N, C-alpha and C positions, 0 to 999 in steps of 0.2 A: 504494500500500500504506500501511497505517497501522502505525506502529511498536508501539504499545500492543497492538493486536489480534494482531499477529504474535507478540509475546512471550507473550501469554496462550495462544495456540494452541501455541506451542513448549513451554510449561510443563505442558500437560495430561498427566496421568498420570506426571509426573516427581516425584522426591522433593522435600522441602522446600528452598526457596531459602535459601542462607546469606547471599549478597550478590550485587550485580550492578554492572556498569559498562557503560554504553552511550555511544558517542560518535557525534556527528553534527554536521556543519558547524562544526567547531572548538569544540563545546560537549560537556561531559561530564555525564552524568546518573548519579548514584551512589545505590545502595541499600546502606547500611552494614550490617555485621554487627549482630545484635541489634536489628534494626528493629522498630518497633511497627506495629500495623495501620494507624494513621494515616500513618506514614512510607511504608508500602508503597502505600497509596492515593495519597499525594502523588507518589510516584515514577511510578506509572501515569499520573497526570494530566500530569506533565512530559513523558512520552514519547508522549503522545497527539497525534501529528502525522503528516501524510501525507508520503510521499517517493516519488520516482520510482524504480522498481525498477532502472533502468539506472544510477543513481548509484552511485559506488564509495566513498562516504564515510560510510556507516552501518555500524557494527560494534560488537561488544561481547562481554562474557563474563558468564555467569551461573554462580556457584559454588553447588553444592548441599551439603547437610548430609552426604551420603555421600562427599564428597571429589571427586566428578566435576565437570567443568567443561563447560558447553555453550558452545562458541565459535561465534559466528555472524557472518558477514560478508555484506553485500550486494555481490555481485560480478556480472560480466557473465554469469553462469550461475546458474540457479535451485538451490534446495535446498543452500545452502552452509553448513549447520549440522552440527556434529560434536560427539560426546562425546569429550573428551580428558582426560588426566591431566597433572599436573605444572606447571600454570600457577599461580604464586604469587598470592595475594590481594594486590592493591596496597595501599599504605599508606592511600590516601584512602578505601578501603572498610572500614578498621578503626576501631573506636571507641577 
């Protein structure tokens, strides 16, 4: 699987993204609040990597303008994405 393509697919038809944090192999990929088009493009380039679907170390959150959060984790079972409320935006995602 490709992380960038999976995120793009997950965002289809959803409200505008406020910020995001993706973690993989002890690295964090951050899209900060108030991002520019270039920053969004750079973020997508950073997460343009392939991973094994059976790995358990790729996960992240996408916060939307409407206050919802898409939590996604790659776990030993498919379709591990949910909309949830109440996850605070981490400091590293704020400007």
